[in-house]
C-alpha positions as CSV (number, residue, x, y, z in Angstrom):
1,X,57.1,24.2,93.2
2,X,54.4,26.7,94.1
3,X,53.6,27.8,97.6
4,X,50.3,25.8,97.7
5,X,52.1,22.6,96.8
6,X,54.8,23.3,99.5
7,X,52.0,23.6,102.1
8,X,50.6,20.3,101.0
9,X,54.0,18.7,101.0
10,X,54.7,19.9,104.6
11,X,51.3,18.8,105.8
12,X,51.7,15.4,104.2
13,X,55.1,14.9,105.9
14,X,54.5,16.4,109.4
15,X,50.8,17.0,109.9
16,X,49.4,13.5,109.6
17,X,47.1,12.5,112.5
18,X,47.4,15.8,114.2
19,X,44.4,18.2,114.6
20,X,44.6,21.7,113.1
21,X,46.0,24.3,115.5
22,X,48.1,21.8,117.5
23,X,51.8,22.7,117.5
24,X,54.0,19.9,116.0
25,X,57.7,19.7,117.0
26,X,60.1,19.8,114.0
27,X,63.5,21.1,113.3
28,X,64.4,23.6,110.5
29,X,66.7,21.0,109.0
30,X,63.9,18.5,108.8
31,X,61.7,21.1,107.0
32,X,64.5,22.0,104.6
33,X,65.0,18.3,103.8
34,X,61.3,17.9,103.1
35,X,61.3,21.0,100.9
36,X,64.5,20.0,99.1
37,X,66.2,23.3,99.8
38,X,68.6,25.0,102.2
39,X,67.7,26.0,105.7
40,X,67.9,29.7,104.6
41,X,65.4,29.1,101.8
42,X,63.2,27.1,104.2
43,X,62.9,30.1,106.4
44,X,61.8,32.2,103.5
45,X,59.2,29.7,102.5
46,X,57.9,29.5,106.1
47,X,57.5,33.3,106.2
48,X,55.5,33.2,102.9
49,X,53.3,30.4,104.3
50,X,52.7,32.5,107.5
51,X,51.8,35.6,105.4
52,X,49.1,33.5,103.7
53,X,47.8,32.4,107.1
54,X,48.5,28.8,106.2
55,X,50.8,28.0,109.1
56,X,52.2,29.5,112.3
57,X,56.0,29.0,112.8
58,X,57.2,28.9,116.4
59,X,61.0,28.9,116.4
60,X,62.7,27.3,119.4
61,X,64.6,29.8,121.4
62,X,67.4,28.8,123.7
63,X,69.3,25.5,124.2
64,X,67.0,22.4,124.1
65,X,63.9,24.2,122.9
66,X,62.6,22.6,119.7
67,X,60.8,24.6,117.0
68,X,57.1,23.9,116.3
69,X,54.8,24.3,113.3
70,X,51.1,24.8,113.4
71,X,49.0,23.9,110.3
72,X,45.9,26.1,109.9
73,X,44.3,24.8,106.7
74,X,42.7,21.3,106.5
75,X,44.7,19.3,104.0
76,X,41.8,17.6,102.3
77,X,39.8,20.8,101.8
78,X,42.8,22.8,100.8
79,X,43.8,20.1,98.3
80,X,40.4,20.0,96.7
81,X,40.2,23.8,96.5
82,X,43.6,24.2,95.0
83,X,43.0,21.4,92.5
84,X,39.7,23.1,91.5
85,X,41.6,26.3,91.0
86,X,44.0,24.6,88.7
87,X,41.2,23.1,86.6
88,X,39.5,26.4,86.3
89,X,42.7,27.7,84.8
90,X,43.0,24.8,82.4
91,X,45.8,22.9,84.2
92,X,44.1,19.6,84.5
93,X,47.3,17.5,84.6
94,X,48.7,19.2,87.7
95,X,45.3,19.0,89.4
96,X,45.2,15.2,88.8
97,X,48.9,14.9,89.8
98,X,48.2,16.7,93.1
99,X,45.1,14.7,93.9
100,X,47.0,11.5,93.2
101,X,50.0,12.6,95.2
102,X,48.5,14.1,98.3
103,X,45.0,12.5,98.4
104,X,45.9,9.2,100.0
105,X,44.0,8.6,103.2
106,X,41.4,11.3,102.4
107,X,38.2,11.6,100.4
108,X,39.7,14.2,98.2
109,X,39.7,12.2,95.0
110,X,36.0,11.2,95.0
111,X,34.9,14.7,96.1
112,X,37.1,16.2,93.4
113,X,35.7,13.9,90.8
114,X,32.1,14.8,91.9
115,X,32.9,18.4,91.5
116,X,34.5,17.7,88.1
117,X,31.3,16.0,87.0
118,X,29.6,19.4,87.3
119,X,32.5,21.2,85.6
120,X,32.3,19.0,82.5
121,X,29.5,19.6,80.0
122,X,28.2,22.6,78.0
123,X,28.9,26.0,79.4
124,X,26.5,28.7,78.1
125,X,28.1,32.1,77.8
126,X,26.2,35.0,79.2
127,X,26.0,38.4,77.5
128,X,29.4,40.0,78.1
129,X,30.5,36.9,79.8
130,X,32.5,33.7,78.9
131,X,32.0,32.0,75.5
132,X,29.8,29.0,74.8
133,X,32.2,26.1,75.4
134,X,31.9,22.3,75.4
135,X,34.2,20.6,78.0
136,X,34.4,16.9,78.2
137,X,36.7,14.1,79.4
138,X,38.4,11.3,77.5
139,X,40.5,8.4,78.7
140,X,43.2,8.5,76.0
141,X,45.4,11.0,74.2
142,X,45.3,11.1,70.4
143,X,48.0,9.0,68.8
144,X,48.5,11.6,66.1
145,X,47.0,14.6,64.3
146,X,48.8,13.8,61.1
147,X,46.2,12.6,58.6
148,X,48.8,10.5,56.7
149,X,49.4,8.4,59.8
150,X,45.8,8.3,60.9
151,X,44.4,4.9,62.2
152,X,42.2,5.4,65.3
153,X,38.6,6.8,65.5
154,X,39.4,9.5,68.1
155,X,42.3,10.8,66.0
156,X,40.1,10.8,63.0
157,X,37.4,12.8,64.8
158,X,39.9,15.5,65.9
159,X,41.5,15.7,62.5
160,X,38.0,16.3,61.0
161,X,37.6,19.3,63.3
162,X,41.0,20.9,62.3
163,X,41.3,19.9,58.6
164,X,39.0,19.4,55.6
165,X,39.0,17.0,52.6
166,X,38.4,17.6,48.9
167,X,35.1,15.8,49.2
168,X,33.0,14.2,51.9
169,X,30.9,11.1,52.1
170,X,27.3,11.7,53.2
171,X,26.3,8.8,55.3
172,X,22.6,9.6,55.2
173,X,22.3,9.5,51.4
174,X,25.3,7.2,50.6
175,X,26.6,9.8,48.1
176,X,29.7,11.9,47.7
177,X,29.3,15.6,48.4
178,X,31.5,18.7,47.6
179,X,33.8,20.1,50.3
180,X,37.0,21.9,49.3
181,X,36.3,20.8,45.7
182,X,33.0,22.2,44.5
183,X,33.0,20.0,41.3
184,X,35.0,17.0,40.1
185,X,35.1,14.6,37.2
186,X,36.9,11.6,35.7
187,X,37.7,10.3,32.3
188,X,36.0,7.3,30.8
189,X,38.1,4.7,32.4
190,X,38.7,6.4,35.8
191,X,42.5,6.9,35.3
192,X,42.3,10.7,35.3
193,X,40.5,12.7,37.9
194,X,40.1,16.5,37.9
195,X,39.1,18.6,41.0
196,X,37.9,22.2,40.9
197,X,38.5,24.0,44.1
198,X,36.3,26.6,45.9
199,X,37.4,30.2,46.1
200,X,37.9,31.7,49.6
201,X,38.8,28.6,51.5
202,X,41.4,29.8,54.1
203,X,43.8,28.1,56.5
204,X,43.7,29.1,60.1
205,X,46.6,31.5,59.5
206,X,44.5,33.4,56.9
207,X,46.3,32.0,53.8
208,X,44.0,31.0,51.0
209,X,44.1,27.4,49.9
210,X,45.1,26.7,46.3
211,X,45.8,23.6,44.2
212,X,49.5,23.8,45.3
213,X,48.4,22.9,48.8
214,X,46.4,19.9,47.6
215,X,49.3,18.7,45.4
216,X,51.7,19.0,48.3
217,X,49.3,16.9,50.5
218,X,48.7,14.1,48.0
219,X,52.3,13.8,47.0
220,X,53.3,13.6,50.7
221,X,50.6,11.0,51.3
222,X,51.9,8.9,48.5
223,X,55.5,9.0,49.8
224,X,55.6,5.9,52.1
225,X,53.1,7.0,54.7
226,X,50.9,4.7,56.7
227,X,47.9,5.7,54.5
228,X,49.8,5.7,51.3
229,X,47.5,2.9,50.1
230,X,45.0,5.7,49.2
231,X,47.4,6.8,46.4
232,X,48.3,3.3,45.0
233,X,48.3,3.5,41.2
234,X,48.8,7.3,41.2
235,X,51.5,8.3,38.7
236,X,51.4,12.1,39.2
237,X,49.5,15.0,40.6
238,X,49.3,18.1,38.4
239,X,48.2,21.7,39.1
240,X,46.4,23.1,36.1
241,X,45.8,26.4,37.7
242,X,45.5,27.9,41.2
243,X,42.1,26.1,41.7
244,X,42.3,23.1,39.3
245,X,44.1,19.9,40.1
246,X,44.5,16.7,38.0
247,X,45.4,13.3,39.3
248,X,46.6,10.6,36.8
249,X,46.7,6.9,37.6
250,X,48.2,3.9,35.9
251,X,45.1,1.7,36.5
252,X,41.3,2.4,36.7
253,X,40.1,3.5,40.2
254,X,36.4,4.2,40.2
255,X,36.6,4.8,44.0
256,X,39.3,7.5,43.9
257,X,36.7,10.2,44.7
258,X,35.6,8.1,47.6
259,X,39.2,7.9,48.7
260,X,39.4,11.7,48.7
261,X,36.6,11.7,51.3
262,X,38.9,10.0,53.8
263,X,40.2,11.9,56.8
264,X,43.6,10.6,55.9
265,X,43.4,12.7,52.7
266,X,42.8,15.9,54.7
267,X,44.5,18.9,53.1
268,X,47.6,20.5,54.6
269,X,49.2,23.9,53.8
270,X,52.0,23.8,51.2
271,X,55.4,23.3,52.9
272,X,53.7,23.1,56.4
273,X,53.0,26.9,56.1
274,X,56.7,27.8,56.2
275,X,57.4,25.9,59.5
276,X,59.7,23.0,60.2
277,X,57.7,19.8,60.0
278,X,58.2,19.0,63.7
279,X,57.1,22.4,64.8
280,X,54.0,22.2,62.5
281,X,52.8,18.9,64.0
282,X,53.2,20.3,67.5
283,X,50.5,22.8,66.6
284,X,49.0,21.9,63.2
285,X,46.7,24.2,61.3
286,X,44.2,23.4,58.6
287,X,41.0,24.8,57.1
288,X,38.6,23.0,59.5
289,X,35.8,24.5,61.6
290,X,38.0,24.6,64.7
291,X,41.6,25.8,65.1
292,X,43.9,24.1,67.6
293,X,44.8,26.4,70.5
294,X,46.3,24.0,73.1
295,X,47.7,20.5,72.8
296,X,49.3,19.1,75.9
297,X,49.5,15.7,77.6
298,X,46.4,16.6,79.7
299,X,44.3,18.9,77.5
300,X,43.3,19.7,73.9
301,X,41.7,23.1,73.4
302,X,40.1,24.3,70.2
303,X,38.5,27.6,69.2
304,X,35.9,28.2,66.5
305,X,37.4,29.4,63.2
306,X,35.5,32.5,62.3
307,X,36.4,32.4,58.6
308,X,35.3,28.8,58.1
309,X,34.1,28.5,54.5
310,X,31.0,26.3,55.4
311,X,29.9,28.7,58.2
312,X,31.3,29.5,61.6
313,X,30.5,26.8,64.3
314,X,27.9,27.8,66.9
315,X,30.2,26.8,69.7
316,X,33.0,29.2,70.6
317,X,35.3,26.5,71.9
318,X,35.9,22.9,72.8
319,X,38.0,21.7,75.7
320,X,38.9,18.0,75.8
321,X,40.4,16.9,79.1
322,X,42.6,13.8,79.0
323,X,41.9,11.9,82.2
324,X,44.6,9.9,83.9
325,X,44.3,6.1,83.4
326,X,43.7,5.5,87.1
327,X,40.4,7.5,86.8
328,X,38.9,5.0,84.4
329,X,36.8,3.3,87.1
330,X,35.5,6.6,88.3
331,X,34.5,7.7,84.8
332,X,31.2,5.9,85.0
333,X,30.0,8.7,87.2
334,X,31.2,11.4,84.8
335,X,28.6,10.8,82.0
336,X,27.7,14.3,80.8
337,X,29.7,13.9,77.6
338,X,30.9,10.3,78.0
339,X,31.5,8.4,74.8
340,X,31.2,4.6,74.7
341,X,34.2,4.5,72.4
342,X,36.3,5.2,75.5
343,X,35.3,2.3,77.7
344,X,32.9,-0.6,77.9
345,X,30.5,0.2,80.7
346,X,28.6,-2.7,82.2
347,X,26.1,-0.6,84.1
348,X,24.9,2.4,82.1
349,X,23.1,5.0,84.2
350,X,21.5,8.2,82.9
351,X,22.9,11.3,84.7
352,X,19.4,12.8,85.0
353,X,16.0,11.7,83.8
354,X,15.7,14.9,81.7
355,X,18.9,14.4,79.8
356,X,19.0,13.2,76.2
357,X,20.7,9.9,75.4
358,X,22.0,9.8,71.8
359,X,22.6,6.2,70.7
360,X,23.8,4.6,67.5
361,X,24.9,1.1,66.4
362,X,28.6,1.1,65.4
363,X,29.3,0.5,61.7
364,X,32.1,-1.9,62.3
365,X,32.8,-4.7,64.8
366,X,35.0,-6.1,67.5
367,X,37.0,-9.1,66.2
368,X,39.8,-11.5,67.0
369,X,42.6,-11.8,64.4
370,X,45.1,-14.6,64.3
371,X,48.8,-14.0,63.6
372,X,49.2,-16.5,60.7
373,X,52.6,-15.1,59.8
374,X,54.0,-16.6,63.1
375,X,54.7,-20.3,63.6
376,X,52.3,-22.1,66.0
377,X,49.1,-24.1,66.3
378,X,47.2,-21.0,64.9
379,X,48.5,-22.0,61.5
380,X,46.0,-24.9,61.6
381,X,42.7,-24.0,60.0
382,X,41.0,-26.8,62.1
383,X,42.3,-25.2,65.3
384,X,41.1,-21.8,64.3
385,X,37.7,-23.2,63.4
386,X,37.5,-24.9,66.8
387,X,38.2,-21.6,68.6
388,X,35.6,-19.9,66.4
389,X,33.0,-22.4,67.6
390,X,34.1,-22.0,71.2
391,X,33.9,-18.2,71.1
392,X,30.3,-18.1,70.1
393,X,29.4,-14.4,69.6
394,X,25.8,-14.9,70.7
395,X,27.1,-16.3,74.1
396,X,29.5,-13.4,74.5
397,X,26.8,-10.8,74.0
398,X,24.3,-12.6,76.2
399,X,26.9,-13.1,79.1
400,X,28.7,-9.7,79.0
401,X,26.0,-7.3,77.7
402,X,26.8,-3.6,78.2
403,X,27.7,-1.9,75.0
404,X,27.8,-5.2,73.1
405,X,24.5,-4.8,71.2
406,X,24.6,-7.6,68.6
407,X,26.6,-10.8,67.8
408,X,28.9,-10.2,64.9
409,X,29.2,-12.6,61.9
410,X,30.8,-10.1,59.6
411,X,32.1,-6.5,59.5
412,X,28.6,-4.8,59.4
413,X,25.6,-5.1,61.7
414,X,23.1,-5.3,58.8
415,X,24.7,-8.5,57.5
416,X,25.0,-10.0,61.0
417,X,21.3,-9.4,61.7
418,X,20.3,-11.7,58.8
419,X,22.9,-14.4,59.7
420,X,21.5,-17.7,61.0
421,X,22.7,-18.3,64.6
422,X,23.6,-21.9,65.4
423,X,24.4,-23.1,68.9
424,X,27.9,-24.5,69.7
425,X,28.2,-28.2,68.9
426,X,30.7,-29.7,71.4
427,X,31.2,-32.8,69.2
428,X,32.3,-30.6,66.3
429,X,34.6,-28.7,68.5
430,X,36.3,-31.9,69.8
431,X,36.7,-33.2,66.2
432,X,38.3,-29.9,65.1
433,X,40.7,-29.9,68.0
434,X,41.7,-33.5,67.3
435,X,42.2,-32.7,63.6
436,X,44.4,-29.8,64.6
437,X,46.7,-31.9,66.7
438,X,46.6,-29.3,69.6
439,X,48.7,-30.6,72.4
440,X,48.5,-28.0,75.2
441,X,50.7,-25.4,73.5
442,X,50.4,-22.0,75.2
443,X,49.1,-19.2,72.9
444,X,50.2,-15.6,73.4
445,X,47.4,-13.0,73.6
446,X,47.9,-9.3,73.7
447,X,44.9,-7.5,75.1
448,X,44.2,-3.7,75.3
449,X,42.6,-2.5,78.5
450,X,39.7,-1.3,76.5
451,X,38.9,-4.9,75.6
452,X,39.7,-6.3,79.1
453,X,36.3,-7.9,79.7
454,X,36.2,-9.4,76.2
455,X,39.7,-10.7,76.7
456,X,38.9,-12.3,80.1
457,X,35.8,-14.0,78.6
458,X,37.9,-15.4,75.7
459,X,40.6,-16.7,78.1
460,X,38.1,-18.4,80.4
461,X,36.1,-19.8,77.5
462,X,39.2,-21.3,75.9
463,X,40.5,-22.6,79.3
464,X,37.3,-24.6,79.7
465,X,38.4,-26.6,76.6
466,X,42.0,-27.0,77.8
467,X,43.4,-24.3,75.5
468,X,46.1,-22.4,77.5
469,X,46.6,-18.7,77.0
470,X,49.3,-16.3,78.2
471,X,48.0,-12.7,78.4
472,X,50.5,-10.0,77.5
473,X,50.5,-6.2,77.6
474,X,49.0,-4.7,74.5
475,X,52.3,-3.1,73.3
476,X,53.5,-6.7,72.6
477,X,50.7,-7.4,70.1
478,X,53.0,-7.7,67.1
479,X,54.7,-10.7,68.7
480,X,51.4,-12.3,69.9
481,X,49.5,-15.2,68.4
482,X,46.2,-13.3,68.4
483,X,44.7,-10.0,69.4
484,X,41.2,-8.5,69.9
485,X,40.7,-5.1,68.2
486,X,37.8,-2.9,66.9
487,X,37.1,-1.7,63.4
488,X,34.9,1.4,62.7
489,X,33.8,2.1,59.2
490,X,32.9,5.8,59.0
491,X,33.5,5.8,55.2
492,X,32.0,2.4,54.6
493,X,34.0,0.6,51.8
494,X,37.0,2.9,52.0
495,X,37.5,2.0,55.7
496,X,37.0,-1.7,54.9
497,X,39.9,-1.4,52.4
498,X,41.9,0.5,55.0
499,X,41.5,-2.4,57.5
500,X,43.5,-4.6,55.0
501,X,45.9,-2.0,53.5
502,X,46.9,0.5,56.3
503,X,50.6,0.0,57.0
504,X,50.2,-0.3,60.7
505,X,46.9,-2.2,61.0
506,X,46.6,-5.7,62.6
507,X,46.0,-7.6,59.3
508,X,49.1,-6.1,57.6
509,X,51.2,-7.3,60.6
510,X,49.5,-10.7,61.1
511,X,48.8,-12.0,57.6
512,X,51.4,-13.8,55.5
513,X,52.6,-12.5,52.2
514,X,50.4,-14.9,50.1
515,X,47.2,-13.8,51.9
516,X,48.1,-10.1,51.6
517,X,48.9,-10.4,47.9
518,X,45.5,-12.2,47.3
519,X,43.7,-9.5,49.3
520,X,45.4,-6.7,47.3
521,X,44.4,-8.4,44.0
522,X,40.8,-8.5,45.1
523,X,40.9,-4.8,46.2
524,X,42.5,-3.8,42.9
525,X,39.6,-5.6,41.1
526,X,37.1,-3.9,43.3
527,X,38.3,-0.3,42.7
528,X,38.5,-1.0,39.0
529,X,34.9,-2.1,38.9
530,X,32.5,0.6,37.7
531,X,29.5,-1.0,39.3
532,X,28.9,-0.6,43.0
533,X,27.5,-4.2,43.1
534,X,30.6,-5.5,41.5
535,X,32.8,-3.7,44.0
536,X,30.8,-5.0,46.9
537,X,31.1,-8.5,45.5
538,X,34.9,-8.4,45.5
539,X,35.1,-7.0,49.0
540,X,32.5,-9.5,50.3
541,X,34.7,-12.3,48.8
542,X,37.6,-11.2,51.0
543,X,35.4,-11.0,54.1
544,X,33.8,-14.4,53.6
545,X,37.2,-16.0,52.8
546,X,38.7,-14.7,56.1
547,X,35.6,-15.8,58.0
548,X,35.4,-19.3,56.4
549,X,39.1,-20.1,57.2
550,X,38.6,-18.4,60.6
551,X,41.7,-16.1,60.1
552,X,39.4,-13.6,61.8
553,X,36.7,-14.4,64.3
554,X,33.9,-11.8,64.5
555,X,32.7,-11.1,68.0
556,X,30.2,-8.3,68.4
557,X,28.8,-5.0,67.2
558,X,28.9,-2.1,69.7
559,X,26.4,0.5,70.7
560,X,27.7,4.0,70.7
561,X,26.1,6.5,73.1
562,X,26.5,9.8,74.9
563,X,24.3,11.8,77.3
564,X,23.5,15.4,76.6
565,X,21.8,18.2,78.6
566,X,18.3,19.1,77.2
567,X,19.5,22.6,76.3
568,X,21.9,21.2,73.7
569,X,20.7,21.3,70.1
570,X,21.9,20.1,66.7
571,X,23.4,16.9,68.0
572,X,23.8,13.5,66.4
573,X,26.4,10.8,66.5
574,X,28.6,10.6,63.4
575,X,29.8,7.3,62.1
576,X,32.9,7.5,64.4
577,X,30.6,7.6,67.4
578,X,31.3,11.2,68.2
579,X,29.1,14.4,68.1
580,X,30.0,16.8,65.3
581,X,31.1,19.9,67.2
582,X,30.4,22.3,64.4
583,X,26.7,21.7,64.5
584,X,26.2,21.9,68.3
585,X,24.4,24.9,69.7
586,X,23.1,25.8,73.2
587,X,19.6,26.9,73.8
588,X,19.4,29.8,76.3
589,X,17.6,28.7,79.4
């Protein structure tokens, strides 16, 4: 424990309610007990505190004379100042821990968060001064930086900063563009794909990327990982030379080049660059525009990779601060780089009139999924249809508002816009409930904090029809009867397939074997179809089937937004709802 924290600890224990400069009676043993040390060490600590002019120690001399301590620094002001010092040195976690531990009964927390609001944002480096850095808060840690286990949007965004793929999908043109591979081709029936790699692509340790790195990555991806579905049908991966790679499949896959655009197929160094695998994942390196510098429970720090093959980023660094969960309510006031993927804000306020608001409709949706692999009333299609009618997406959007921009009737907002909206028919709901035989059974519902408002609306809406719900912590979702989750489709059809095929996704856990086999068959037919229209037809068949039998209930499409200082240039929201750090630059004021 540092001296500053010891001062706060003693002030918390003995200084409450007493004005500064007033002597407080206390024994040396009591101080030692508070400091968790011996009386001898307590004396040393008191001397150090006195030398820093934080206290005055008045030892009692003679029988019956008690010792006294005088506190000279206001606890609230000192706590804020010390926490700010920790933040300036990158120790956000300790700063939050101190504010949480010693801020009770003071205004330290709101004052500290107000200061933090000004700390976050874009820091323009002066000539000879600090670098240009983006600093912003998030409310969650990444689950993983291993592409093979990737599932969540925030993780995907970070992985795209640190790693690169063979190819990339251009959302604007709807086409596949070169990345690590400058050219690629397939045979006539899409069972053999050849990739030609660029020269001079380097990992963050300076090692040049070769076909051996790509082979290692794809073979590892195929070997039972959460995203192994990307490699289904692959028989072998061959290196033809240091910059040529061939992939052979046992069935046609006209989407394989699209699969190689996925962040899950990001390229790793062969053999984890000579490190043990656990050590590598504690500090992974790739070929991406930013290299990882720091990854702790409270902070992720990245620095620009000077040798990036597509051009060095304009920013010199990115600092991502992982805010404690208890700060979620205060985050509405910290909007400088505040992404709507982190929380659903009911009242959106622009930080300043001159700031830019970048906004985009999420390609994906929020939906309810039934656990039809579990016994219960949710096995009844009539019951699921009744619930779908009760949970009218138009009513949810109208009543809750906020980031909920559009009622959902499918995965994509474009299709939902053209869907005919019909009002809820109570007579049809009653008939469906009667047909289902529902008799007051309690359904288990696991709800993530992120979807708390949606979840409460669902529970209340169902309760009005006599349907009883037990709400569980989100970590119990595998044993629940239904769950609310969000899907984001940055790679369009590839991510739609991922929603069905990813080992750890909701549908894999909730759907019975027969449904999963039928879905896999439709997907195999889709990837074997040479025509884009044919592929879309097979995937749409899955979506419509799940909607018609109400195995999933579509709820809404979300608006993604962030606020930016007017000096920030080169910014747009990518399909994940984040800004691409590589293209951001700061205009000199």
